[in-house]
C-alpha positions as CSV (number, residue, x, y, z in Angstrom):
1,M,-61.4,-6.9,43.4
2,N,-60.3,-5.6,40.2
3,A,-60.9,-2.1,40.6
4,M,-58.9,-3.2,44.1
5,F,-56.9,-5.0,42.5
6,S,-55.7,-2.4,39.7
7,I,-55.2,-0.2,42.3
8,T,-52.3,-1.6,43.9
9,I,-50.3,-2.5,40.9
10,I,-50.3,1.2,40.1
11,S,-49.4,2.0,43.5
12,A,-46.8,-0.6,43.7
13,L,-45.3,0.8,40.1
14,R,-45.8,4.2,40.8
15,V,-41.9,5.0,42.6
16,P,-39.7,2.8,39.6
17,L,-41.6,4.7,37.5
18,F,-40.7,7.4,39.2
19,I,-37.1,6.7,39.8
20,L,-37.1,5.2,35.5
21,G,-38.2,8.5,34.4
22,L,-35.0,10.4,36.5
23,V,-32.4,7.8,35.0
24,A,-33.8,8.9,31.9
25,F,-34.6,12.5,32.1
26,A,-30.6,11.9,33.1
27,Y,-29.3,10.6,30.7
28,I,-31.5,13.0,28.0
29,V,-29.6,16.3,30.0
30,V,-26.0,14.4,30.0
31,S,-26.9,13.5,26.1
32,A,-28.3,17.0,25.6
33,N,-24.4,18.3,26.9
34,S,-22.2,16.3,25.2
35,L,-23.7,17.4,22.2
36,L,-24.2,21.2,22.7
37,S,-20.3,21.6,24.3
38,R,-18.7,18.8,21.2
39,K,-20.9,21.3,19.4
40,L,-19.8,24.9,20.6
41,T,-16.2,23.4,20.8
42,G,-16.2,22.2,17.3
43,W,-14.7,19.3,18.7
44,K,-15.7,17.6,15.2
45,T,-13.1,18.9,13.5
46,I,-10.3,18.9,16.0
47,A,-10.6,15.5,16.1
48,G,-10.2,15.2,12.2
49,H,-7.4,17.7,12.4
50,F,-5.6,15.7,14.9
51,P,-6.6,12.1,14.5
52,M,-5.8,9.7,17.2
53,M,-5.6,6.8,14.8
54,E,-4.4,4.0,17.2
55,N,-4.9,3.7,21.4
56,Q,-1.8,6.5,23.2
57,Q,-1.9,3.3,26.0
58,A,2.0,4.7,27.2
59,G,3.3,7.6,28.3
60,Y,2.2,9.9,31.1
61,T,-1.1,10.9,32.8
62,F,-3.0,13.8,34.5
63,E,-6.7,14.2,35.0
64,G,-8.6,16.8,35.9
65,R,-6.6,19.4,33.5
66,T,-8.3,23.5,32.7
67,A,-8.3,23.6,29.3
68,I,-10.1,26.0,26.8
69,I,-11.6,24.9,23.6
70,G,-13.0,27.3,21.2
71,S,-14.9,29.9,22.5
72,T,-15.7,27.1,26.1
73,S,-13.5,27.0,29.6
74,Y,-13.2,23.2,31.0
75,T,-11.7,23.3,34.6
76,G,-11.0,19.8,36.0
77,S,-12.6,18.0,33.7
78,I,-10.1,16.8,30.3
79,N,-7.6,14.3,31.1
80,I,-4.3,14.7,29.7
81,R,-2.1,11.7,29.2
82,I,2.2,12.9,27.9
83,T,3.3,10.8,25.0
84,D,6.8,10.1,23.0
85,R,3.8,11.6,19.6
86,G,2.6,13.9,21.2
87,V,0.1,14.9,23.8
88,C,-3.1,13.3,23.7
89,L,-6.6,15.2,24.8
90,Y,-10.1,13.4,26.6
91,P,-12.8,15.8,27.1
92,P,-15.3,14.6,28.9
93,F,-17.9,15.2,25.9
94,A,-15.6,12.6,23.8
95,R,-14.6,9.6,25.2
96,R,-14.3,7.6,22.8
97,N,-12.7,9.9,21.0
98,P,-9.5,11.6,21.5
99,C,-7.3,13.8,19.6
100,L,-3.2,13.9,19.7
101,I,-2.0,16.4,19.1
102,P,1.2,16.1,17.7
103,W,4.9,17.7,19.2
104,S,4.8,19.3,15.9
105,A,1.5,21.4,16.4
106,I,2.3,23.4,19.9
107,R,3.2,26.4,19.3
108,W,3.8,27.6,22.5
109,V,4.5,26.2,26.1
110,S,5.1,28.4,29.0
111,A,5.8,27.7,32.1
112,D,5.1,29.2,35.6
113,D,3.0,27.7,38.4
114,S,1.5,25.9,35.4
115,I,2.9,24.9,32.6
116,H,-0.1,26.8,30.3
117,V,0.6,25.0,26.4
118,I,-1.2,26.7,23.3
119,V,-1.8,24.5,19.6
120,D,-1.3,26.1,16.5
121,Y,-5.2,25.4,15.1
122,E,-7.4,27.4,13.1
123,R,-9.8,28.0,16.8
124,R,-8.2,28.5,20.4
125,L,-6.7,25.2,22.1
126,E,-5.2,25.7,24.8
127,F,-4.3,23.7,28.1
128,F,-2.5,23.6,31.6
129,L,-0.5,21.2,33.3
130,P,0.7,20.5,36.1
131,A,4.6,22.4,37.0
132,K,5.8,18.8,37.7
133,A,5.3,17.9,34.0
134,L,7.6,20.2,32.7
135,S,10.2,18.0,32.4
136,I,8.1,15.7,30.4
137,V,7.2,18.4,28.0
138,Q,10.7,18.8,27.9
139,A,11.9,16.2,27.0
140,N,9.4,15.2,24.2
141,H,9.2,19.1,23.0
142,S,12.1,19.7,20.4
143,E,14.3,23.1,22.1
144,S,12.8,26.6,20.3
145,S,11.8,30.0,21.4
146,A,8.4,28.9,22.2
147,F,9.7,27.0,24.9
148,K,9.6,29.4,28.0
149,V,9.9,29.0,30.8
150,N,9.5,32.1,33.3
151,S,10.3,33.3,36.5
152,P,7.9,34.3,39.3
153,F,9.6,37.3,39.6
154,A,9.6,38.8,35.6
155,A,7.0,40.7,34.9
156,V,7.1,42.1,38.5
157,N,10.6,43.3,37.5
158,A,9.7,43.7,34.5
159,A,7.4,46.7,35.8
160,I,10.4,48.2,38.0
161,A,12.6,48.8,35.1
162,D,9.6,50.0,33.3
163,K,10.5,53.9,33.7
164,A,6.8,54.7,33.7
165,T,6.4,53.3,36.7
166,P,7.2,55.6,39.4
167,R,10.6,55.9,41.0
168,W,9.0,55.7,44.5
169,M,6.7,52.6,43.3
170,A,10.0,50.8,41.6
171,W,11.7,50.9,44.8
172,I,9.8,49.9,47.2
173,A,9.0,47.0,44.6
174,G,12.4,46.0,44.2
175,R,13.1,45.9,47.7
176,A,9.9,43.6,48.1
177,M,11.7,41.3,45.9
178,Q,14.5,40.9,47.0
179,S,13.4,40.4,50.4
180,V,11.3,37.3,48.5
181,E,13.1,35.6,46.3
182,K,15.5,35.5,49.5
183,E,12.8,34.6,51.1
184,V,12.8,31.9,47.9
185,E,16.1,30.3,48.3
186,K,16.2,30.0,52.0
187,R,13.1,27.5,51.4
188,K,14.6,25.6,48.7
189,A,17.8,25.8,50.2
190,H,15.7,24.0,53.1
191,Q,14.1,21.5,50.4
192,D,18.2,21.1,48.7
193,E,18.8,19.8,52.2
194,G,16.1,17.7,53.3
195,V,15.2,18.9,56.4
């Protein structure tokens, strides 16, 4: 009777123990990944250099953005909040320890189809914002040589103007650029008219 009772208890506990084991394993993997990410990026040093003294609730939040921290790229997992004091970064591995990068520490802002921001720091620290954030960044970041709005056609026009480009290639690229620029202007006019 006791043997039958112990077999029943063991078989009844098998599934809950298996589930508990899976949960514990997932927790260990996530914790190890978080710890490894903090070590690889040097996040402790970054957060110490750019501390967030108080919670920045006001501002514009952009979730699921891309950032390069140290030698590691995080695609679509960084939350970024733009405030009047600077830019707050909330990486997934340090949600409780975000950093506030003041506007004065931003070395380069380049806008094209997205906004590329480079921070003046000893390690590589870059992040990308959507193009709709351009007016917010311009309102907060001082106008200087570090702020550059690129034309999507700038690189092609520079290649056309380069004397090292064969003339026939520059002519073809120039004609193509004229057609594309006209089409872009037509689409902008349609959008402005509300069509």
